[in-house]
C-alpha positions in Angstrom: 35.3 -1.2 -22.3 32.1 -2.6 -20.7 32.1 -5.3 -18.1 30.9 -8.7 -19.5 27.4 -9.6 -18.3 26.2 -6.0 -18.2 24.1 -4.5 -21.0 25.7 -1.7 -22.9 23.9 1.6 -22.4 24.3 5.0 -23.8 22.6 8.1 -22.7 22.3 11.7 -23.7 20.9 14.5 -21.5 17.4 14.0 -22.8 17.3 10.3 -22.2 19.0 10.4 -18.8 15.7 10.4 -16.9 14.4 13.9 -16.8 11.0 12.8 -15.6 12.2 10.6 -12.7 13.0 11.6 -9.2 16.8 11.6 -8.6 19.5 13.5 -6.8 18.8 17.2 -7.1 15.1 16.8 -7.9 12.5 18.9 -6.2 9.2 17.0 -5.5 5.8 18.0 -4.3 4.2 15.1 -2.4 0.7 14.5 -1.1 0.9 12.7 2.2 -2.0 10.3 1.9 -2.1 9.6 5.7 -2.1 13.2 6.8 -3.9 14.8 3.9 -1.2 17.5 3.4 1.3 18.5 0.7 5.0 18.7 1.4 7.9 19.8 -0.8 11.3 18.2 -0.7 14.6 18.6 -2.6 16.9 15.5 -2.7 20.4 16.3 -1.5 23.5 14.6 0.0 23.5 13.4 3.6 25.7 16.3 4.6 23.3 18.9 3.1 20.1 17.3 4.6 18.0 19.6 6.7 14.3 18.6 7.1 13.3 22.0 8.4 14.4 23.5 5.1 12.8 20.7 3.0 16.2 19.1 2.1 16.2 15.4 2.4 19.0 12.9 1.8 18.7 10.5 -1.1 19.8 7.8 1.4 17.0 8.6 3.9 14.0 6.3 4.0 11.8 8.7 2.1 14.6 9.6 -0.3 15.3 5.9 -1.1 11.6 5.2 -1.5 11.1 8.1 -4.0 14.1 7.5 -6.2 13.0 6.7 -9.8 9.4 7.7 -9.1 7.5 10.1 -11.4 4.4 12.3 -11.2 1.3 10.2 -10.4 3.2 7.4 -8.7 2.4 6.4 -5.1 4.9 5.0 -2.7 4.7 3.5 0.8 7.8 4.2 2.9 8.9 2.7 6.2 10.3 5.5 8.4 11.5 5.4 12.0 8.1 7.0 12.9 6.1 4.3 11.1 4.9 3.7 7.6 3.9 6.7 5.4 2.3 6.8 2.0 2.8 9.5 -0.6 1.7 10.5 -4.1 4.1 12.4 -6.3 2.1 15.5 -7.4 4.9 17.6 -9.1 8.5 17.0 -10.0 11.4 19.3 -11.2 14.6 17.6 -12.0 18.1 19.0 -12.3 17.7 18.5 -16.1 15.0 21.1 -16.1 17.0 23.6 -14.1 19.9 23.8 -16.7 
């Protein structure tokens, strides 16, 4: 049963967003401000460890990148100031299976 007012949606593995950044995705970003590439994997808050490239989906960068795809640019407000990234590569959990 679906809640009234919400559209009915169905999804299979192929249509569930394999080309968008989400939990479990690995992304290669180009930091437009610093001119460097960085690689992150989106994990839970408990697993996050920036020194290992593991960032939380609830962190400022994680929230800013959710739903993005290769070629997208995003400006993110962080505690250390605004940063701008371009998504250069993306591997989702769908591709790992």
